[in-house]
C-alpha positions, 0 to 999 in steps of 0.5 A: 337582079331584075329577075328577082324584081320581075318575078315578085311583081308578078306574083305579089297577089298569090304572095299576099293570099298565101300569108291570109292563109296562114293568118286564119289559122288561130295558132295561139300558143298559150291556150290549150284549146288551139292545140289542134290549130297549132299542129294544122299551121305547123303542117301549113307552114311546112307545105308553104316551105316545100312550095317554096322549093326547099329540098327537105321539110319536117314538123318535129313534135316536142313537149309543147307545140311543134318545131317547123325545119326546112332546109335547101343546100345547094353547095356545102362549100357556100355559106348557111343562112339559118333563118328563125321565126315562130308560127305562134301568135299572142291570144286576141283579147280583148275581142271587142276592141278589133275592128275586124275578127282577129283571125279574119284578115282584112286589107284596108288602107294599105294594111294587113289587119290580123293577129300574127300579121306583123308578129310573126307570120307576116315576117317569116313568111317574107323569108319563105317568098325570098327563098321562092323568088331565088329558087325560081329565077335560079339564083339562090347564092346560099345554102338556107335552113329555116327553125319556125317554132310555135312557142315563141310567145310563151318564152320557147320552153321546148327550143332549148332541148331542141337546139341541144339535140339538133345542133348538126341540123342547124349548123349555119354560118349566120342566124337571121331573125325578122321578129323586130321593126324598123323606124320607117320606110323612110328611115330604115333602121336595123336593131343591134340588141333586144332586152331580156326578160323576167316574168312572174305572177304573185298572189296575195292572201288575206283572210281564208274566204271572201268577207262582208266588207261592212262587217270586217272592213277596216279590221282585216287587211284587204288583199287588193289594197296591200297589193296596190301599195306593194306595186306602188312602192316599186318606183320612186317619184323619178320613176326609178325602180326601187329594187335593191341590186336591180341596176348593179349589173346594167351596162351603161351606154356610152355617150357615143352610143346615145348620140347615135340613138338620137339621130333617129327621127323622133316627133314626140307630139306625133308619138303622143297623139298616136297613143292618145296620152296627154304626157309621156312617163318614164324614168328621169334623165333618159329620152323616149328612145333611151327608155325603151331601148337601153334601160331596164323596166318593171311593168304590171302586166295584169292585176286583179281580185275581188268582185268584177261582175256586173253592178255592186257586191260588198265584199272584202276579197280573200285574194289579189293577183298580179302579173309583173315583168321586168325588161333587162339590158346587157349584163342583167341575168334573168335568174338573178333579176327574177330571184331579187324581185321575189325576195323584194316582194316577200320582204314588203309583204306585211304579216297580215297577208301571205304571198306566193309566187310562180315564175313564167318565163324569161330570156337573156338580152342580146346584142349584135356586133355592127362590125360582123359580116352578117350586119354589113350584109344586111345593112349593105341589102337595106341600103340597096333597096331603100336608097339609105343605110339603116340606122342602128337601134335598139329594140325594146322587146325580147326575143328569149332564144337569142343568147341560147342560139349563140351559146349553142351554135356558136354563131351571131344573130342578125335582126333584120325586121320590117315591122313597125312599132305602131303595128299593135303587136300583142294589142287589138287590131294588129297590122303589117303595112303591105309596102313593108311586107313587100319590101322585106321580101324584096330586100332579103334576097340582096342579104344572101347575095352580100353575105355570100360575096 
């Protein structure tokens, strides 16, 4: 396997420059003005797959943004690995907090700063370069298929239809995803699960127009005040979610699993220092790692209403809005949680206001067994290149399509992420350490080798 290493060392600058080209494309799926950029990025990704050695690559249209598919079939009798990733990225706002342009990639202190660098262009591109490494050195041990979508950041609305219509095309023995993180290069880890998601938006309406706060204040309910009270009531003094039935289906983690999670190195002072907070906040009775992995949460993602321009305007607003998301753990179901969340908000809204709700997107939680062939191959690959076995951990984020993939294709998913929690995903100054990028390209071929064996 020295050929792999030699090839990668010789081409590492090109591997980086090609990723930078992809990061320059502002493929923001949430915004209609980036529709053409999405097409440009899909075509660029298709070309990168062709350059890396696939036999076939295609851009499939959907009702939303296109899906890129590629395959390299060397022998029908050999196992097939389906690699999933996404080329769409989160909106870059707030722009003023970026140190450099979100779509003008900059390498600084060994880190690549750009929107999508870690989530997920940098991570999916590791697989493209791993394929190139194996084809260029004539050492590919498995068949490889790629499905790279453009709607992950908006809940993958078109993917279910595509998977159902192309089951034969996507037939494989395992799904490999690099859209998660590891503890560090010193302490490698592998996610054994991701949380589910329920995301809604609410609108509270009081009077039929904005009012003068002097003339009407104290006589008419202020929707912003009402909304603030409603939201404040969703957690109790122990930061436990107060919605009736919210925890009914939660699978409690065993003492053994909690003990295993506690083995992961964790420095609370460093954690607080990195985030610039004096104290941590969360559900009583659980550690920080447990709160972000094995427990469900409810978060306010945005709240607005009234006058937000420069200077003052004494107004009692007609409307107030909020975006609320819940992260879910095994056995909780998206539809059920969304329903009880909406029903609860409607039940606590006083008669002096009206409430309307928009459901955005969701996804089910997912767990992968650590005794599966795929997990063992990934763990062995990481141990080969890192010199130590990975610690199994639970990821706090969500990949909405996981349970859908298993349900439709009947195969297990392996999470083999090389990002870090500190990569500023979804925030200004997103970055990806070059060491992690190159380590991923080095490690992935070993997964294919061990999975084939």
